[in-house]
N, C-alpha and C positions, 0 to 999 in steps of 0.2 A: 485535617487531612492535608498533606502537602503534596501537590501534583506538579511535576516538572517534566518538560520535554526538552531534551538537549541532544546535540549532535554526538554521535558515537560511531567508532569504527565497527562494522558489522562482525569482525573477527574477534572481538572481545568475548570472554566466556558467556556473559549474560546476554549480549546481543545475539550471538550465534545460537544460544539456547532458544531464544524467541523464534528465530528463523527455522530451527529444527522442529519446534513444536507446531509451527504452521504447516511444515511439510508433513508431519505425522498426522495432522488433521486432513490435509487435502489429498495426499498421495492415494489413499485407499478409495477416494470418492470418484476419481476420474481416470480414464485411460492415459497411459504415459504420454501419448502424442498431444494430449490436451493440457499438459503441465507446462506453464510458462514462467514459473517462479525462478528468479535468478538464485544461484548458489551464493554463499558468503563470498567465495573467491570472485565470482562474476560481479557482485555488488561492488567490490573494491575495484576490479579491473575496469569496470564501466563507469567508474566515478560517480556512483549513485550517492546523493546526499542522504545519509541514513540517521535516523533519530530514535531514541529510546524514551518512552514515557514511563516515568516512575511514580509510584504512590508511596509516600513516606520512605523513599529510598529504594523500594523493591521494584524490579523491572516488571512492568505490567503490560507493556505493548511496544510496538515498533512500527515504522514506515519509512519510506524513502521516496525520493523524487529523482528520476533520471531525466536529464535535459538533452533534448535532441537538437541537432544543428539546424533543422528546418523549422524551429520556433515553437516547440511545445514541450511541456513536461509530462512525464508519466508517473503515476503512483505506483510504487513497487513494494511488495512484501509488507503490506499493512496488516496488522494482527494485534488483537487484544486477548490476553489470556482469559479463558472461560470464567475464572473466579472474579475477574474485574469487569465483566460485561454487565450491561444495564445500568451503568453509572455515568454515561456520557463520555467515556474516555475515547471511544472510536471517533466521536464527533470532534473532540478536542484535537485528536491527532490529525484528522482529515483537515480541519481548519488550519492547523500548524503547516501542514504540507501545502495547502492553498496559499497561505501567506508567504511561504518560502518561494513558491513559483511566481507570485505576483511581485515580490521584491526584486526578482530577476527579470522583470518585465516580459514574462511569458504571457501570451494572450490566452492560451488554452492549457487546461490540465486534462489528461486522458487517463484511462485505466482499462484493464481487462480483468474480468472476474469470472468465476464458474457459475453456471446456472443454478447450482444447488446452494449457493451462498445467499440464502434468502435474506438474512439480517443485513448483510453487507449491501446487497442490492437495494434494500429499503432505505439504508442510510444514504447511499449515493443519491437516490432519487430525492429524498428529503433535503439533502444538501445542494440541490440544484443541478445535478448531473443529468444529462439526457442520453438515451441509448443512441449509438451510432454504428455504422458499418465497421468491420474490422479495420484497423489502421496499422501503419508501420509494419512490424514483422508478423502480425497476425493474419491468419487466413480464416475463411468461414468455418465454424466449428459448432456442432449442435450442443457442445458442453460449455460454450464460452459466450460471454456478452462483453461488449465494449461500450464505454461511456465517456463523455467529455463535458466539461464546464468551461464556459467563457469567463475569463477573469477580468474584472472591471478596472 
């Protein structure tokens, strides 16, 4: 099995399909005011470094890092298609995003996720992220959790 993670513009057909699938999963789960996922257009406009994970050439997942001027990165639009879950691909993608942030000398990587994303929350905790108060653009929200990890 050949697994690759490479930069890709989020507006390519395969990358935008992954973002759409993530929206299809999340939009029915939460009220609209609790949706914080960037659109494909916003990912480009906000210069999010976006990556696609492929398994034997097939797009299996995605994720990005947005760098903020005040010195941290934020994980954006991380997703692995259901048929590829349970094989460590989410961990690989998150590790890749951490390495990307670390290479850019960012001391902290943060993220926001929904309270119903139990698998994602478990992954973040296993990968050393700790729960924090809302940061940056986020406000307190019963449907939302924020996490951060200090990068060594």
